[in-house]
TORVEX-989257 format. One record per residue (C-alpha): residue number from 1; residue in three letters; x, y, z. Coordinates in Angstrom, 3 decimals, decimal comma. Example, Ala and Ser with C-alpha at 12.3 -4.5 7.8 and 13.67 -1.06 7.14 Angstrom:
# residues 2
[site 1; 'ala'; [12,300; -4,500; 7,800]]
[site 2; 'ser'; [13,670; -1,060; 7,140]]
# end
This chain:
# residues 287
[site 1; 'met'; [-37,087; 35,307; -22,502]]
[site 2; 'arg'; [-33,573; 33,874; -22,893]]
[site 3; 'val'; [-33,007; 30,149; -22,895]]
[site 4; 'phe'; [-29,562; 28,737; -21,988]]
[site 5; 'val'; [-28,497; 25,237; -23,002]]
[site 6; 'ala'; [-25,198; 23,509; -22,334]]
[site 7; 'met'; [-23,070; 22,349; -25,233]]
[site 8; 'thr'; [-24,856; 19,099; -26,154]]
[site 9; 'pro'; [-24,928; 16,518; -28,958]]
[site 10; 'thr'; [-27,800; 18,555; -30,417]]
[site 11; 'ile'; [-25,558; 21,599; -30,823]]
[site 12; 'gly'; [-22,849; 19,347; -32,237]]
[site 13; 'leu'; [-25,338; 17,973; -34,758]]
[site 14; 'ala'; [-26,360; 21,509; -35,704]]
[site 15; 'leu'; [-22,755; 22,495; -36,402]]
[site 16; 'ala'; [-22,213; 19,326; -38,447]]
[site 17; 'leu'; [-25,299; 20,192; -40,498]]
[site 18; 'ala'; [-23,982; 23,736; -40,930]]
[site 19; 'leu'; [-20,637; 22,421; -42,179]]
[site 20; 'ala'; [-22,323; 20,060; -44,655]]
[site 21; 'ser'; [-24,508; 22,955; -45,806]]
[site 22; 'thr'; [-21,442; 25,142; -46,329]]
[site 23; 'val'; [-19,720; 22,502; -48,463]]
[site 24; 'leu'; [-22,786; 22,015; -50,678]]
[site 25; 'val'; [-23,475; 25,728; -51,092]]
[site 26; 'asn'; [-19,901; 26,681; -51,983]]
[site 27; 'leu'; [-19,595; 23,854; -54,499]]
[site 28; 'ala'; [-22,931; 24,990; -55,929]]
[site 29; 'tyr'; [-21,591; 28,541; -56,315]]
[site 30; 'leu'; [-18,732; 27,240; -58,438]]
[site 31; 'arg'; [-21,034; 25,178; -60,666]]
[site 32; 'glu'; [-23,477; 28,066; -61,073]]
[site 33; 'his'; [-20,666; 30,485; -61,939]]
[site 34; 'ala'; [-19,332; 28,156; -64,618]]
[site 35; 'ala'; [-22,801; 27,759; -66,131]]
[site 36; 'val'; [-23,875; 31,414; -65,976]]
[site 37; 'ser'; [-20,583; 32,673; -67,430]]
[site 38; 'ala'; [-21,429; 30,914; -70,709]]
[site 39; 'met'; [-25,004; 32,283; -70,946]]
[site 40; 'pro'; [-26,282; 35,387; -72,750]]
[site 41; 'ser'; [-26,514; 38,470; -70,536]]
[site 42; 'leu'; [-28,907; 38,223; -67,571]]
[site 43; 'ser'; [-30,810; 41,252; -66,336]]
[site 44; 'leu'; [-33,337; 42,148; -63,633]]
[site 45; 'arg'; [-35,052; 44,268; -66,278]]
[site 46; 'arg'; [-35,861; 41,106; -68,265]]
[site 47; 'pro'; [-36,750; 38,651; -65,500]]
[site 48; 'tyr'; [-38,704; 36,120; -67,566]]
[site 49; 'arg'; [-36,011; 35,813; -70,233]]
[site 50; 'ser'; [-33,319; 35,516; -67,562]]
[site 51; 'leu'; [-35,284; 32,885; -65,660]]
[site 52; 'ala'; [-35,853; 30,906; -68,858]]
[site 53; 'leu'; [-32,122; 30,937; -69,595]]
[site 54; 'leu'; [-31,323; 29,636; -66,115]]
[site 55; 'leu'; [-34,010; 26,957; -66,034]]
[site 56; 'gly'; [-33,057; 25,780; -69,513]]
[site 57; 'asp'; [-29,465; 25,044; -68,522]]
[site 58; 'arg'; [-28,880; 21,616; -66,962]]
[site 59; 'ala'; [-25,514; 22,542; -65,476]]
[site 60; 'trp'; [-27,026; 25,540; -63,687]]
[site 61; 'leu'; [-29,985; 23,459; -62,477]]
[site 62; 'ala'; [-27,561; 20,918; -60,985]]
[site 63; 'gly'; [-25,778; 23,695; -59,123]]
[site 64; 'phe'; [-29,048; 25,197; -57,936]]
[site 65; 'ala'; [-30,221; 21,788; -56,698]]
[site 66; 'met'; [-27,014; 21,516; -54,640]]
[site 67; 'glu'; [-27,550; 25,015; -53,260]]
[site 68; 'ser'; [-31,151; 24,162; -52,340]]
[site 69; 'gly'; [-29,989; 21,020; -50,537]]
[site 70; 'gly'; [-27,444; 23,093; -48,654]]
[site 71; 'phe'; [-30,157; 25,552; -47,662]]
[site 72; 'ala'; [-32,328; 22,744; -46,285]]
[site 73; 'leu'; [-29,424; 21,616; -44,085]]
[site 74; 'tyr'; [-28,894; 25,236; -43,013]]
[site 75; 'val'; [-32,517; 25,588; -41,893]]
[site 76; 'ala'; [-32,186; 22,380; -39,881]]
[site 77; 'ala'; [-29,027; 23,729; -38,233]]
[site 78; 'leu'; [-30,725; 27,019; -37,331]]
[site 79; 'ala'; [-33,572; 25,143; -35,666]]
[site 80; 'leu'; [-31,024; 23,509; -33,339]]
[site 81; 'ala'; [-28,391; 26,173; -32,599]]
[site 82; 'pro'; [-27,913; 29,945; -32,191]]
[site 83; 'leu'; [-27,638; 32,029; -35,340]]
[site 84; 'ala'; [-24,093; 33,317; -34,737]]
[site 85; 'leu'; [-22,623; 29,831; -34,275]]
[site 86; 'val'; [-24,184; 28,503; -37,480]]
[site 87; 'gln'; [-23,061; 31,547; -39,478]]
[site 88; 'cys'; [-19,511; 31,277; -38,186]]
[site 89; 'val'; [-19,261; 27,803; -39,712]]
[site 90; 'gly'; [-20,608; 29,195; -42,978]]
[site 91; 'ala'; [-17,997; 31,949; -43,087]]
[site 92; 'gly'; [-15,236; 29,361; -42,825]]
[site 93; 'gly'; [-16,514; 27,811; -46,061]]
[site 94; 'leu'; [-14,814; 30,598; -48,001]]
[site 95; 'gly'; [-11,624; 28,556; -47,811]]
[site 96; 'leu'; [-13,327; 25,798; -49,804]]
[site 97; 'leu'; [-14,549; 28,362; -52,329]]
[site 98; 'ala'; [-11,037; 29,760; -52,755]]
[site 99; 'val'; [-9,467; 26,355; -53,390]]
[site 100; 'gly'; [-12,279; 25,275; -55,712]]
[site 101; 'ser'; [-12,175; 28,436; -57,810]]
[site 102; 'ala'; [-8,402; 28,151; -58,219]]
[site 103; 'arg'; [-8,682; 24,515; -59,318]]
[site 104; 'leu'; [-11,362; 25,284; -61,880]]
[site 105; 'ala'; [-9,211; 28,104; -63,271]]
[site 106; 'glu'; [-6,214; 25,717; -63,296]]
[site 107; 'arg'; [-4,026; 28,130; -61,338]]
[site 108; 'pro'; [-2,369; 28,069; -57,909]]
[site 109; 'leu'; [-3,816; 29,986; -54,992]]
[site 110; 'ser'; [-2,353; 33,468; -54,600]]
[site 111; 'ala'; [-0,613; 34,349; -51,345]]
[site 112; 'arg'; [-3,644; 36,406; -50,296]]
[site 113; 'glu'; [-6,073; 33,578; -51,068]]
[site 114; 'ala'; [-3,921; 31,034; -49,238]]
[site 115; 'ala'; [-3,730; 33,302; -46,195]]
[site 116; 'gly'; [-7,483; 33,817; -46,264]]
[site 117; 'ala'; [-8,142; 30,079; -46,459]]
[site 118; 'val'; [-5,831; 29,337; -43,529]]
[site 119; 'ile'; [-7,351; 32,106; -41,406]]
[site 120; 'ser'; [-10,893; 30,912; -42,182]]
[site 121; 'val'; [-10,049; 27,367; -41,107]]
[site 122; 'ala'; [-8,385; 28,730; -37,955]]
[site 123; 'gly'; [-11,632; 30,524; -37,162]]
[site 124; 'leu'; [-13,552; 27,256; -37,314]]
[site 125; 'leu'; [-10,996; 25,660; -34,989]]
[site 126; 'phe'; [-11,361; 28,515; -32,493]]
[site 127; 'leu'; [-15,139; 28,143; -32,664]]
[site 128; 'ala'; [-14,949; 24,417; -31,935]]
[site 129; 'leu'; [-12,641; 24,993; -28,972]]
[site 130; 'ser'; [-14,879; 27,752; -27,589]]
[site 131; 'leu'; [-17,785; 25,302; -27,397]]
[site 132; 'ile'; [-15,992; 22,772; -25,177]]
[site 133; 'gly'; [-17,799; 22,827; -21,852]]
[site 134; 'gly'; [-19,395; 26,160; -22,690]]
[site 135; 'glu'; [-22,971; 27,327; -23,079]]
[site 136; 'thr'; [-25,019; 28,507; -26,013]]
[site 137; 'ala'; [-28,042; 30,740; -25,743]]
[site 138; 'ser'; [-30,940; 31,990; -27,784]]
[site 139; 'ala'; [-33,560; 34,688; -27,319]]
[site 140; 'arg'; [-36,568; 35,694; -29,401]]
[site 141; 'gly'; [-35,689; 39,374; -29,683]]
[site 142; 'ser'; [-37,971; 42,271; -30,581]]
[site 143; 'ala'; [-39,990; 41,774; -33,765]]
[site 144; 'val'; [-39,889; 45,532; -34,424]]
[site 145; 'ala'; [-36,104; 45,616; -34,126]]
[site 146; 'ile'; [-35,762; 42,580; -36,391]]
[site 147; 'val'; [-37,966; 44,169; -39,067]]
[site 148; 'ala'; [-35,980; 47,416; -38,814]]
[site 149; 'trp'; [-32,683; 45,519; -39,189]]
[site 150; 'cys'; [-33,933; 43,661; -42,268]]
[site 151; 'ala'; [-35,299; 46,840; -43,850]]
[site 152; 'ala'; [-32,040; 48,727; -43,254]]
[site 153; 'ser'; [-30,003; 45,858; -44,731]]
[site 154; 'ala'; [-32,212; 45,766; -47,827]]
[site 155; 'ala'; [-31,977; 49,550; -48,250]]
[site 156; 'leu'; [-28,181; 49,421; -47,986]]
[site 157; 'ala'; [-28,139; 46,677; -50,622]]
[site 158; 'gly'; [-30,067; 48,950; -52,977]]
[site 159; 'val'; [-27,712; 51,886; -52,399]]
[site 160; 'leu'; [-24,603; 49,771; -52,987]]
[site 161; 'leu'; [-26,068; 48,186; -56,103]]
[site 162; 'ala'; [-26,780; 51,634; -57,533]]
[site 163; 'gly'; [-23,389; 53,194; -56,838]]
[site 164; 'gly'; [-20,941; 50,563; -55,667]]
[site 165; 'ala'; [-19,680; 49,284; -59,029]]
[site 166; 'arg'; [-17,441; 52,282; -59,615]]
[site 167; 'phe'; [-15,551; 51,543; -56,400]]
[site 168; 'val'; [-15,360; 47,735; -56,164]]
[site 169; 'gly'; [-16,275; 46,503; -59,640]]
[site 170; 'ala'; [-19,591; 45,340; -61,080]]
[site 171; 'gly'; [-19,274; 41,716; -59,987]]
[site 172; 'ala'; [-18,332; 42,553; -56,401]]
[site 173; 'ala'; [-21,132; 45,158; -56,210]]
[site 174; 'cys'; [-23,635; 42,439; -57,104]]
[site 175; 'gly'; [-21,974; 40,111; -54,605]]
[site 176; 'ile'; [-22,113; 42,668; -51,774]]
[site 177; 'ser'; [-25,731; 43,602; -52,452]]
[site 178; 'gly'; [-26,716; 39,968; -52,907]]
[site 179; 'gly'; [-24,939; 39,049; -49,687]]
[site 180; 'leu'; [-26,815; 41,731; -47,757]]
[site 181; 'leu'; [-30,107; 40,415; -49,102]]
[site 182; 'phe'; [-29,066; 36,852; -48,264]]
[site 183; 'ser'; [-28,334; 38,036; -44,717]]
[site 184; 'val'; [-31,890; 39,363; -44,522]]
[site 185; 'gly'; [-33,105; 35,913; -45,536]]
[site 186; 'asp'; [-30,823; 34,257; -42,963]]
[site 187; 'val'; [-32,090; 36,388; -40,088]]
[site 188; 'ala'; [-35,682; 35,837; -41,217]]
[site 189; 'thr'; [-35,056; 32,077; -41,423]]
[site 190; 'lys'; [-33,857; 31,944; -37,818]]
[site 191; 'val'; [-36,882; 33,971; -36,638]]
[site 192; 'ala'; [-39,340; 31,879; -38,685]]
[site 193; 'thr'; [-38,037; 28,643; -37,121]]
[site 194; 'glu'; [-39,267; 29,945; -33,732]]
[site 195; 'gly'; [-42,812; 29,138; -34,865]]
[site 196; 'gly'; [-46,092; 30,802; -33,973]]
[site 197; 'ala'; [-46,808; 34,189; -35,502]]
[site 198; 'arg'; [-43,144; 34,507; -36,452]]
[site 199; 'val'; [-43,662; 32,042; -39,284]]
[site 200; 'ala'; [-44,804; 35,163; -41,162]]
[site 201; 'phe'; [-41,115; 36,057; -41,499]]
[site 202; 'ala'; [-41,032; 33,327; -44,159]]
[site 203; 'ala'; [-42,222; 36,016; -46,604]]
[site 204; 'val'; [-39,127; 38,085; -45,789]]
[site 205; 'leu'; [-37,036; 34,933; -46,140]]
[site 206; 'val'; [-38,336; 34,289; -49,654]]
[site 207; 'ala'; [-37,900; 37,908; -50,781]]
[site 208; 'gly'; [-34,351; 38,106; -49,461]]
[site 209; 'tyr'; [-33,224; 34,871; -51,072]]
[site 210; 'val'; [-34,946; 35,440; -54,424]]
[site 211; 'leu'; [-33,532; 38,949; -54,869]]
[site 212; 'gly'; [-30,142; 37,967; -53,478]]
[site 213; 'ser'; [-29,888; 34,926; -55,756]]
[site 214; 'ser'; [-30,833; 37,035; -58,770]]
[site 215; 'leu'; [-28,031; 39,520; -58,081]]
[site 216; 'ile'; [-25,502; 36,750; -57,528]]
[site 217; 'gln'; [-26,323; 35,165; -60,906]]
[site 218; 'ile'; [-25,975; 38,540; -62,639]]
[site 219; 'gly'; [-22,714; 39,131; -60,802]]
[site 220; 'tyr'; [-21,304; 35,826; -62,058]]
[site 221; 'gln'; [-21,292; 37,284; -65,570]]
[site 222; 'arg'; [-19,335; 40,329; -64,401]]
[site 223; 'gly'; [-16,747; 38,912; -62,002]]
[site 224; 'ala'; [-14,856; 35,855; -60,776]]
[site 225; 'ala'; [-16,580; 33,294; -58,576]]
[site 226; 'leu'; [-14,440; 34,175; -55,558]]
[site 227; 'ser'; [-15,045; 37,895; -55,953]]
[site 228; 'val'; [-18,811; 37,578; -56,348]]
[site 229; 'ala'; [-19,649; 34,619; -54,123]]
[site 230; 'gly'; [-16,834; 35,524; -51,736]]
[site 231; 'thr'; [-18,130; 39,009; -51,012]]
[site 232; 'ala'; [-21,664; 37,604; -50,772]]
[site 233; 'thr'; [-20,546; 34,967; -48,272]]
[site 234; 'leu'; [-18,727; 37,590; -46,195]]
[site 235; 'leu'; [-21,867; 39,694; -45,775]]
[site 236; 'thr'; [-24,160; 36,670; -45,548]]
[site 237; 'asn'; [-22,253; 35,506; -42,481]]
[site 238; 'ala'; [-20,942; 38,690; -40,872]]
[site 239; 'met'; [-24,318; 40,439; -40,746]]
[site 240; 'pro'; [-26,230; 37,552; -39,085]]
[site 241; 'ile'; [-23,367; 37,074; -36,600]]
[site 242; 'ala'; [-23,849; 40,710; -35,596]]
[site 243; 'ala'; [-27,625; 40,257; -35,603]]
[site 244; 'gly'; [-27,306; 37,291; -33,254]]
[site 245; 'ala'; [-25,614; 39,499; -30,680]]
[site 246; 'val'; [-27,654; 42,674; -31,238]]
[site 247; 'leu'; [-31,142; 41,320; -31,934]]
[site 248; 'leu'; [-31,249; 37,864; -30,376]]
[site 249; 'his'; [-28,956; 38,606; -27,418]]
[site 250; 'glu'; [-26,722; 35,604; -27,998]]
[site 251; 'pro'; [-24,033; 36,045; -25,301]]
[site 252; 'ile'; [-20,283; 35,610; -25,445]]
[site 253; 'pro'; [-18,955; 33,105; -22,846]]
[site 254; 'ala'; [-16,863; 34,402; -19,969]]
[site 255; 'gly'; [-13,131; 33,829; -19,532]]
[site 256; 'ala'; [-10,942; 31,897; -21,941]]
[site 257; 'leu'; [-13,956; 30,479; -23,830]]
[site 258; 'gly'; [-15,113; 34,012; -24,510]]
[site 259; 'val'; [-11,706; 34,982; -25,878]]
[site 260; 'leu'; [-11,785; 31,974; -28,201]]
[site 261; 'arg'; [-15,330; 32,795; -29,364]]
[site 262; 'ile'; [-14,377; 36,392; -30,173]]
[site 263; 'ala'; [-11,235; 35,162; -31,924]]
[site 264; 'ala'; [-13,378; 32,767; -33,985]]
[site 265; 'phe'; [-15,722; 35,510; -35,158]]
[site 266; 'ala'; [-12,840; 37,892; -35,897]]
[site 267; 'thr'; [-10,745; 35,389; -37,830]]
[site 268; 'val'; [-13,530; 34,095; -40,066]]
[site 269; 'val'; [-14,423; 37,670; -41,019]]
[site 270; 'ala'; [-10,754; 38,558; -41,606]]
[site 271; 'gly'; [-10,275; 35,457; -43,726]]
[site 272; 'ala'; [-13,404; 36,260; -45,709]]
[site 273; 'ile'; [-12,180; 39,793; -46,408]]
[site 274; 'leu'; [-8,865; 38,477; -47,741]]
[site 275; 'leu'; [-10,581; 35,918; -49,956]]
[site 276; 'ala'; [-13,333; 38,175; -51,254]]
[site 277; 'arg'; [-11,291; 41,211; -52,284]]
[site 278; 'pro'; [-12,195; 41,907; -55,936]]
[site 279; 'gln'; [-9,553; 41,891; -58,642]]
[site 280; 'gly'; [-9,714; 43,601; -62,028]]
[site 281; 'glu'; [-13,489; 43,743; -62,510]]
[site 282; 'pro'; [-15,431; 46,115; -64,768]]
[site 283; 'ala'; [-16,598; 49,300; -63,085]]
[site 284; 'thr'; [-19,993; 49,397; -64,768]]
[site 285; 'leu'; [-23,130; 47,507; -63,879]]
[site 286; 'thr'; [-26,304; 47,002; -65,873]]
[site 287; 'ala'; [-28,743; 44,995; -63,792]]
# end
């Protein structure tokens, strides 16, 4: 069953929560990257040692607390608005990540990064305009299809982790795989907020975020914050936007509003690609 709701203060609140979540999460990524870069090598093969290193570092814990706060706001936003709209706001946060990473490195933004930031912000503007007087919609979708989507995303993450480093660099490979696993968690979060038996998707949520977070932390030691977190953010947002349309049947408005909505989705993804393109990373990965 599909439920249509007009653009209301509730949807506006959801998008405000999504924007606040995006700010917190991207600032957290920068703090975590700075902390993890100074730690001994992390590895999935030594999980207890790696966890002890992370939990013993106050700077990393501060960043993780910010990320957790951002996630809480994200869950609240998903309970109020369609998945694709919330994720579109998140994708625009790459502009903040680009500016923040350049400031921490005490360097100016490159032409590519500046273009990506501008395009990402333009995408958020298009999204806001597309919501004026429009409608949003949400549907439950098929549980079987949702499980299949999550399983395929997780499998692709494993394949890319195993062989992607030689093509995009070790840090970006961790970012891409981590982003795919985060996207699994995002889709599961939206489904779990529907209540009833679908609360069971919380187990998928936890698995996706734990594994995705682990790969992101490992990636921070092998690549720049923008390359690792940028590629993760690209997949974390692009995949759920697609899932919203394919699995949850979230429609595109008709007429000019529809053109603006499509432009919003396209520009945030284009901006994310420009910002997340890896530069000069090692081509080996030991997870």
